[in-house]
C-alpha positions, 0 to 999 in steps of 0.5 A: 537493477539498474534504472531504465527510463520505463521506471520514470514515465507515467503508465496507465495505473502510475499516471505521474503526469495527472493534475491530480499527482502533481497537486498532491506533490505540490501540497505534500512535497514542494520543490522547497523541501530540496534533494529528491529523497528528501521530497520522497521521504515527505511523499511516503509519510504523506501517502501513508498517513493522508490517504486512509488505509482500507480493505473493505469496499476497495474499488479494484476497476482500472479507474480505482486503481490509478493513482489519480483514482486513489487520490480522489477516493482518499482511501485504498488498500496495499495496491492503491497506496503503493500505486499513488506512492510509485507514481509520486516518486515519479513525479519528482524524478525519482525511478520506482517500481512495484513489488508483488508478494504473498504475506501471512498475516496481513494486517486483519480483522477476525472478520476479514481473516475469514473473507480471505480463508485464513491468514494468507493474503495473496499480492500484497503491494509495496513500492521499490524506490531507486535512491540514486545509488540502490533499490530499497523497499518501501511500504507506504501502506498502514496508517498511524491511527490504523496501527495504533488500533491494531497495536503495531508500530507505523513504518517509516522510510528514511530513503536509505533503508527498506522499510518493510513489515515489522515480524511482530507487534507492540505486544511481541506477537508475530504479525506478518511474514513474507511468502512469496514474490511475485516480481517487481513491474514498471507497471501494475499487471492489472490482470495478473493481479485481479485474477489472482486475488479472485481465485485465492479470496473469492469471498472477499468480492462484492462485484467482479471489481470491488471487495465486500463493505465494512471497515478495518476500524469499526472491526478492531473496535468490536474485536478489542471489546470482545477481548476485554469482555472475555477478560 
C-alpha cells in the first residue's frame, strides 16, 4: 500500500496537531535526535513505557480515546496507546495507520479472562508505520514493568522490522496469537470498535463507555501469591 496524505493528517482521534501531542513529542523525541525514524523509535519507547498499560477502568468515550485525552489520563489499553503512537508519528511527518485484530490470550489476569469471556480479545489495536520504504507494524502497548509482572519480554521496535507479540512467554508457555484482522484505518473507527467490544465482552463494561474498575498489576500480584501458596 502506498502512502497518502490521509496517513499524515490530524483526525478526530489522532489529533496530532494538539498542544498535548506536540509537547509530548518535544520532550520525548526532539528534532535534535535526527532523522524521522530515530525519533519514531524514541516515541515508540516513550509511549510504551511512559503511558501506563491498563484495561480496567479504560475510558472508551470519544474524548478518552483521543491521543490528547490519553496523554491527559496517562494510561490506557492497546487502543489508547496505539492511537497515541500513531498521532505522535504524524506530528513528526511519519505516515501511520491503525490495525485492528482479534487475538488469543491478550495480556490478562484470571479475573480479566473471566470478564472477557475466555482468552480471545476482540479489536486489539496496534500501529502501522511507514519507514520511508515499507509499512511495518509496531505494538507500543505493554510497558516494561507490567511485562515483568506477567513474565513476558517487552517488545521493542527498530523502525525496520515488525514489532508484534511474542508467541511465548519467558517460561516457554504460549502467550498470544493473532486470529483475525479487521483492517487498517486512517482514523479509529469508533462505532465499529465500541459496538464490537460491547457485543463480544459485555461483562467488561461498567458504563456504556468505560470498563470495570481494577488494576492488572494487583491482579498479577494476587495470582502470583496464589500460585506460590499452591506450590
